[in-house]
C-alpha positions as a LaTeX table, in Angstrom:
\begin{tabular}{lrrr}
\hline
Residue & $x$ (\AA) & $y$ (\AA) & $z$ (\AA) \\
\hline
Met1 & 2.92 & $-1.82$ & $-11.39$ \\
Ile2 & 1.69 & $-2.94$ & $-8.02$ \\
Glu3 & 3.44 & 0.00 & $-6.36$ \\
Ile4 & 1.10 & 2.54 & $-7.95$ \\
Leu5 & $-1.94$ & 0.58 & $-6.76$ \\
Ile6 & $-0.54$ & 0.43 & $-3.23$ \\
Leu7 & 0.22 & 4.16 & $-3.19$ \\
Tyr8 & $-3.27$ & 4.89 & $-4.51$ \\
Ile9 & $-4.91$ & 2.78 & $-1.80$ \\
Ile10 & $-2.93$ & 4.22 & 1.10 \\
Ser11 & $-3.10$ & 7.78 & $-0.18$ \\
Lys12 & $-6.59$ & 7.96 & 1.34 \\
Arg13 & $-5.87$ & 6.32 & 4.70 \\
Glu14 & $-3.31$ & 4.06 & 6.37 \\
Lys15 & $-4.05$ & 0.36 & 5.98 \\
Thr16 & $-2.75$ & $-3.06$ & 6.89 \\
Leu17 & $-1.25$ & $-5.40$ & 4.31 \\
Tyr18 & $-4.46$ & $-7.44$ & 4.19 \\
Ala19 & $-6.65$ & $-4.33$ & 3.90 \\
Ile20 & $-4.49$ & $-3.10$ & 1.01 \\
Arg21 & $-4.92$ & $-6.42$ & $-0.80$ \\
Lys22 & $-8.66$ & $-6.47$ & $-0.15$ \\
Glu23 & $-9.18$ & $-2.95$ & $-1.51$ \\
Ile24 & $-7.03$ & $-3.60$ & $-4.60$ \\
Ile25 & $-9.17$ & $-6.64$ & $-5.38$ \\
Glu26 & $-12.40$ & $-4.72$ & $-4.73$ \\
Leu27 & $-11.40$ & $-1.84$ & $-7.00$ \\
Phe28 & $-9.27$ & $-3.56$ & $-9.64$ \\
Gly29 & $-10.19$ & $-7.24$ & $-9.33$ \\
Thr30 & $-11.24$ & $-7.38$ & $-12.96$ \\
Phe31 & $-7.64$ & $-6.63$ & $-13.92$ \\
Thr32 & $-5.55$ & $-8.03$ & $-11.07$ \\
Lys33 & $-5.81$ & $-10.07$ & $-7.89$ \\
Pro34 & $-2.38$ & $-9.77$ & $-6.30$ \\
Ser35 & $-1.34$ & $-12.17$ & $-3.59$ \\
Ile36 & 0.18 & $-11.19$ & $-0.25$ \\
Gly37 & 3.44 & $-12.57$ & $-1.70$ \\
Thr38 & 3.29 & $-9.89$ & $-4.38$ \\
Ile39 & 2.17 & $-6.98$ & $-2.22$ \\
His40 & 4.59 & $-7.52$ & 0.68 \\
Pro41 & 7.81 & $-7.22$ & $-1.39$ \\
Ala42 & 6.38 & $-4.15$ & $-3.15$ \\
Leu43 & 5.68 & $-2.56$ & 0.24 \\
Gln44 & 9.25 & $-3.36$ & 1.30 \\
Arg45 & 10.58 & $-1.62$ & $-1.84$ \\
Leu46 & 8.38 & 1.41 & $-1.11$ \\
Leu47 & 9.61 & 1.45 & 2.50 \\
Lys48 & 13.23 & 1.35 & 1.32 \\
Glu49 & 12.56 & 4.26 & $-1.07$ \\
Gly50 & 10.94 & 6.26 & 1.74 \\
Ala51 & 7.60 & 6.43 & $-0.09$ \\
Val52 & 5.81 & 4.56 & 2.70 \\
Thr53 & 6.10 & 4.33 & 6.48 \\
Val54 & 4.92 & 1.56 & 8.75 \\
Phe55 & 3.79 & 1.66 & 12.35 \\
Glu56 & 2.28 & $-0.90$ & 14.69 \\
Lys57 & $-1.04$ & $-0.48$ & 16.40 \\
Met58 & $-3.13$ & $-2.78$ & 18.55 \\
Ser59 & $-6.19$ & $-3.99$ & 16.67 \\
Asp60 & $-9.64$ & $-4.32$ & 18.19 \\
Gly61 & $-8.94$ & $-7.98$ & 18.88 \\
Gly62 & $-5.81$ & $-7.14$ & 20.88 \\
Lys63 & $-3.40$ & $-8.23$ & 18.15 \\
Lys64 & $-0.53$ & $-6.04$ & 16.94 \\
Ser65 & $-1.06$ & $-4.97$ & 13.35 \\
Ser66 & 1.29 & $-3.13$ & 11.00 \\
Tyr67 & $-0.24$ & $-0.13$ & 9.25 \\
Tyr68 & 1.26 & 1.41 & 6.13 \\
Ser69 & 0.88 & 5.07 & 5.26 \\
Ile70 & 2.14 & 7.21 & 2.42 \\
Thr71 & 4.82 & 9.86 & 2.96 \\
Lys72 & 5.35 & 13.17 & 1.21 \\
Lys73 & 7.92 & 11.44 & $-0.99$ \\
Gly74 & 5.31 & 8.76 & $-1.70$ \\
Phe75 & 2.84 & 11.37 & $-2.92$ \\
Glu76 & 5.53 & 12.75 & $-5.22$ \\
Ser77 & 6.26 & 9.25 & $-6.54$ \\
Phe78 & 2.55 & 8.66 & $-7.05$ \\
Lys79 & 2.29 & 11.86 & $-9.12$ \\
Gln80 & 5.26 & 10.71 & $-11.23$ \\
Tyr81 & 3.63 & 7.32 & $-11.83$ \\
Gln82 & 0.44 & 9.09 & $-12.92$ \\
Lys83 & 2.37 & 11.12 & $-15.51$ \\
Ile84 & 3.82 & 7.93 & $-16.98$ \\
Leu85 & 0.37 & 6.39 & $-17.33$ \\
\hline
\end{tabular}
C-alpha cells in the first residue's frame, strides 16, 4: 500500500510530492518505484480521510510548493497499518 509509505515518509517531516517520491525510491527502491501518478491520488485519498494536510509555501527559488504533513488521525492510521503488517 502506497499510503503506508507516504505516511511513513511524512511522519518525520512535511514534504512536497516530489520529495515524497524521491525518499520512497531511496528507501524502498528495491521493492517499488512509484510514479507521481501513483503517489498523487494516494495523497488525495489521505487528504480526504483527514490523515494528511497540505499547505503552500514559497520555495527557495520563489515558486509556490505544496507541502504535505501528517495529522493526528494520520498517525493513528499509520499505527493501524503497522498492526496489519
